[in-house]
C-alpha positions as CSV (number, residue, x, y, z in Angstrom):
1,M,93.9,64.2,70.1
2,G,94.0,63.6,73.9
3,S,95.1,60.0,73.4
4,L,97.7,61.0,70.9
5,A,99.1,63.6,73.3
6,V,99.3,61.0,76.1
7,L,101.0,58.6,73.7
8,F,103.5,61.3,72.6
9,V,104.2,62.2,76.2
10,A,104.7,58.5,77.1
11,F,107.0,58.0,74.2
12,A,109.0,61.1,75.1
13,G,109.3,59.9,78.7
14,V,110.5,56.5,77.6
15,A,113.0,58.1,75.2
16,A,114.2,60.5,77.9
17,G,114.6,57.5,80.3
18,V,116.6,55.6,77.7
19,F,118.8,58.6,77.0
20,L,119.3,59.5,80.7
21,V,119.8,55.9,82.1
22,L,120.6,53.3,79.4
23,V,123.2,55.4,77.5
24,P,125.3,56.3,80.5
25,L,124.9,52.8,81.8
26,R,126.1,51.4,78.5
27,E,129.1,53.6,78.5
28,N,129.9,52.7,82.1
29,V,129.6,49.0,81.2
30,K,132.0,49.5,78.3
31,L,134.5,51.3,80.5
32,A,134.3,48.6,83.2
33,T,134.7,45.9,80.6
34,A,137.7,47.6,79.1
35,K,139.3,48.0,82.5
36,N,138.6,44.4,83.4
37,R,140.1,43.2,80.1
38,K,143.2,45.3,80.7
39,E,143.6,44.0,84.2
40,M,143.2,40.4,83.0
41,T,145.7,41.0,80.2
42,R,148.2,42.4,82.7
43,R,147.9,39.3,85.0
44,L,148.3,36.9,82.1
45,D,151.3,38.8,80.8
46,E,152.9,38.5,84.3
47,M,152.4,34.7,83.9
48,F,153.9,34.8,80.4
49,V,150.5,33.7,78.9
50,F,150.0,35.9,75.8
51,I,146.4,35.4,74.5
52,P,144.0,38.0,73.1
53,L,141.1,39.0,75.3
54,E,139.0,40.9,72.8
55,H,136.2,38.4,73.3
56,L,136.3,38.4,77.1
57,P,132.7,39.7,77.5
58,T,131.4,37.0,75.2
59,I,133.4,34.3,77.0
60,K,132.0,35.4,80.4
61,L,128.4,35.4,79.0
62,V,128.9,32.0,77.5
63,A,130.3,30.7,80.8
64,A,127.4,32.2,82.8
65,T,124.9,30.7,80.4
66,G,126.5,27.3,80.5
67,F,126.8,27.1,84.2
68,A,123.2,28.4,84.6
69,G,121.8,25.9,82.1
70,L,123.7,23.0,83.6
71,T,122.7,23.9,87.2
72,F,119.0,24.4,86.2
73,F,119.0,21.0,84.5
74,L,120.5,19.3,87.6
75,A,118.2,21.1,90.1
76,F,115.0,20.9,88.0
77,N,113.3,18.5,90.3
78,L,113.8,20.7,93.4
79,P,110.7,22.2,94.8
80,G,109.6,25.8,94.4
81,S,111.9,28.4,93.0
82,A,115.0,26.6,94.1
83,P,116.1,25.7,90.5
84,Y,115.9,29.3,89.5
85,I,117.9,30.5,92.5
86,A,120.5,27.9,91.9
87,A,120.7,28.8,88.3
88,A,121.1,32.5,89.1
89,A,123.9,31.7,91.6
90,A,125.6,29.5,89.0
91,A,125.3,32.2,86.4
92,A,127.0,34.7,88.7
93,F,129.8,32.1,89.3
94,G,130.2,31.4,85.6
95,Y,130.4,35.1,84.8
96,F,133.3,35.6,87.2
97,S,134.9,32.3,86.5
98,P,137.6,33.7,84.1
99,E,138.9,36.0,86.9
100,L,138.8,33.1,89.4
101,L,140.7,30.9,87.0
102,V,143.4,33.5,86.4
103,R,143.7,34.1,90.1
104,W,144.1,30.3,90.7
105,L,146.7,30.0,88.0
106,K,148.6,32.9,89.4
107,M,148.6,31.2,92.9
108,Q,149.9,28.0,91.4
109,R,152.6,29.8,89.6
110,R,153.7,31.6,92.8
111,R,153.7,28.2,94.6
112,R,155.9,26.6,91.9
113,F,158.3,29.6,92.0
114,A,158.6,29.3,95.7
115,E,159.5,25.6,95.4
116,Q,162.2,26.4,92.8
117,L,163.7,29.4,94.6
118,V,165.9,27.3,97.0
119,D,167.6,25.5,94.1
120,G,167.9,28.8,92.2
121,L,169.6,30.5,95.1
122,I,172.0,27.5,95.5
123,M,172.8,27.7,91.8
124,L,173.5,31.5,92.0
125,S,175.7,30.9,95.1
126,N,177.7,28.2,93.3
127,G,178.1,30.4,90.2
128,L,179.4,33.2,92.3
129,R,181.8,30.9,94.1
130,A,183.0,29.7,90.7
131,G,184.0,33.3,89.8
132,F,180.9,34.3,87.7
133,T,179.5,37.8,87.9
134,M,175.9,38.2,89.0
135,Q,174.8,38.6,85.4
136,Q,176.6,35.4,84.4
137,A,175.1,33.5,87.3
138,L,171.7,34.7,86.3
139,E,172.3,33.5,82.8
140,M,173.3,30.1,84.0
141,L,170.2,30.0,86.2
142,V,168.0,30.8,83.2
143,E,169.6,28.2,81.0
144,E,169.5,25.3,83.5
145,S,166.2,25.9,85.2
146,K,162.6,25.4,84.3
147,P,159.7,27.8,84.2
148,P,158.5,29.8,86.1
149,I,161.8,30.8,87.7
150,S,163.7,30.8,84.4
151,Q,161.1,33.1,82.8
152,E,161.2,35.6,85.7
153,F,165.0,35.8,85.7
154,E,165.1,35.9,82.0
155,L,162.9,39.0,82.2
156,V,165.4,40.4,84.7
157,L,168.2,39.9,82.2
158,R,166.2,41.5,79.4
159,E,165.5,44.6,81.6
160,F,169.2,44.8,82.5
161,R,170.3,44.6,78.8
162,L,167.8,47.4,78.0
163,G,169.6,49.7,80.5
164,V,167.7,49.0,83.7
165,D,169.9,48.7,86.8
166,L,170.3,45.1,88.0
167,E,169.0,46.0,91.5
168,T,165.9,47.6,90.0
169,A,165.3,44.7,87.7
170,M,165.5,42.3,90.7
171,V,163.2,44.5,92.7
172,N,160.7,44.4,89.8
173,C,160.9,40.6,89.8
174,A,160.3,40.4,93.5
175,T,157.3,42.6,93.1
176,R,155.8,40.5,90.3
177,V,156.1,37.2,92.1
178,N,155.3,38.6,95.6
179,N,157.7,36.2,97.4
180,D,159.2,37.2,100.8
181,D,162.3,35.0,100.4
182,L,163.1,36.5,97.0
183,S,162.6,40.0,98.5
184,L,165.1,39.1,101.2
185,A,167.6,37.9,98.6
186,V,167.2,41.1,96.5
187,T,167.8,43.2,99.6
188,A,171.0,41.2,100.3
189,I,172.2,41.8,96.8
190,A,171.5,45.5,97.0
191,I,173.4,45.8,100.3
192,C,176.4,43.8,99.1
193,R,176.7,45.8,95.9
194,Q,176.6,49.0,97.9
195,V,178.8,48.2,100.9
196,G,180.6,45.1,99.8
197,G,180.6,41.6,101.3
198,N,180.6,37.9,100.3
199,L,177.4,37.5,98.4
200,A,177.8,33.7,98.0
201,E,177.9,33.2,101.8
202,I,174.9,35.4,102.2
203,F,173.0,33.3,99.7
204,D,174.0,30.2,101.7
205,R,172.5,31.7,104.8
206,I,169.4,32.7,103.0
207,V,169.0,29.2,101.6
208,T,169.4,27.8,105.1
209,M,166.8,30.2,106.4
210,V,164.4,29.4,103.6
211,R,164.7,25.7,104.1
212,D,164.0,26.1,107.8
213,R,161.0,28.2,107.1
214,K,159.7,25.6,104.6
215,L,160.2,22.9,107.2
216,I,158.2,24.9,109.8
217,E,155.6,25.6,107.2
218,G,155.2,21.9,106.5
219,K,154.8,21.1,110.2
220,V,152.3,23.9,110.6
221,D,150.3,22.7,107.6
222,S,150.2,19.1,109.0
223,L,149.2,20.2,112.5
224,T,146.4,22.5,111.2
225,A,145.1,20.2,108.5
226,Q,142.5,18.8,110.9
227,G,141.2,22.3,111.7
228,R,140.9,23.2,108.0
229,L,139.1,20.0,107.3
230,Q,136.7,20.6,110.2
231,A,135.9,24.0,108.9
232,I,134.9,22.6,105.5
233,I,132.8,19.8,107.0
234,V,131.0,22.1,109.4
235,A,130.3,24.6,106.6
236,L,128.9,21.9,104.4
237,L,126.8,20.1,107.0
238,P,123.8,22.6,106.9
239,W,123.6,22.4,103.1
240,V,123.7,18.6,103.1
241,F,121.1,18.5,105.9
242,A,118.9,20.9,103.9
243,F,119.2,18.8,100.8
244,F,118.0,15.7,102.5
245,C,115.2,17.6,104.2
246,A,114.0,18.9,100.9
247,K,114.0,15.3,99.5
248,I,112.2,13.9,102.5
249,N,109.7,16.6,103.2
250,P,109.6,19.2,100.4
251,E,106.4,20.9,101.6
252,M,108.0,21.9,104.9
253,T,111.3,22.8,103.4
254,R,109.6,25.1,100.8
255,L,108.6,27.4,103.7
256,L,112.2,28.5,103.9
257,W,112.1,30.5,100.6
258,T,108.3,31.1,100.3
259,T,107.7,32.9,103.6
260,V,109.2,36.0,105.1
261,P,110.2,34.3,108.4
262,G,111.8,31.4,106.3
263,I,113.8,33.9,104.2
264,I,115.0,35.7,107.3
265,A,116.0,32.4,108.9
266,M,117.8,31.4,105.7
267,A,119.7,34.7,105.6
268,I,120.7,34.3,109.2
269,A,121.8,30.7,108.7
270,V,123.9,31.5,105.6
271,T,125.5,34.5,107.4
272,M,126.4,32.4,110.5
273,D,127.6,29.5,108.3
274,V,130.0,31.8,106.4
275,V,131.2,33.6,109.5
276,G,131.8,30.3,111.3
277,Y,133.8,28.9,108.4
278,L,136.0,32.0,108.1
279,W,136.4,32.0,111.9
280,V,137.6,28.4,112.0
281,R,139.9,29.0,109.0
282,K,141.3,32.1,110.7
283,L,142.1,30.0,113.8
284,S,143.9,27.5,111.6
285,V,146.2,30.0,110.1
286,I,149.4,30.4,112.0
287,K,151.8,33.2,111.0
288,Y,155.5,32.6,111.7
């Protein structure tokens, strides 16, 4: 009877733990997954990529498993627990790889939009000089341009046809693409529509300013390219050195992750490496 009572109490404790911990944790995971899926869907919709994301958790798990398996296979000959640590890091990277991919695609889309904006403003200016209204100039821009700028301004026209004010639709477009030059053009459009003025001439001035900014941006990028390259090289040097040390003398290198002083030294080295890389990158970024 005593053993049965102990078994019953243990079973009750496990059941209570499952109910008090696992059930709320499962609900929180579901809510976080739904929120993540909603955010990913919103970002993809902003890029005019319409794909279902019902299986996003499965995709993330498959990516994590694939990255972990490949990394473990490549690092299998490393000494100690290094293959398992590398596989765990690769699994974390694979799990978050869909978000990183969407972020990268969004950055590329913004870059292409910024490259097309100068030609788009010139086209709008020429249309206004030809006697078109702002709506007609936008329609011409949509017809004769390529994505992503044609998609963004087509959405502006759709909002305008549904009853949204043109200024509001343009502000929404500037918010989506997060482009300072477009925000300046939208402000100029709003001011001209309220107080009057020659919008074509203002567009010409904005185009000149945008071209000058891009020229300065190109010069800054070329002058700071060496600093950015140095940051990458300096950040990778410790890891390359550690790799060759592990190949030459694995017994001594194993002390870095099998002893407490070694783990502390590794943590300090990783922290200083990351801080140094971010510091050099920060020095290479010039705001203008």
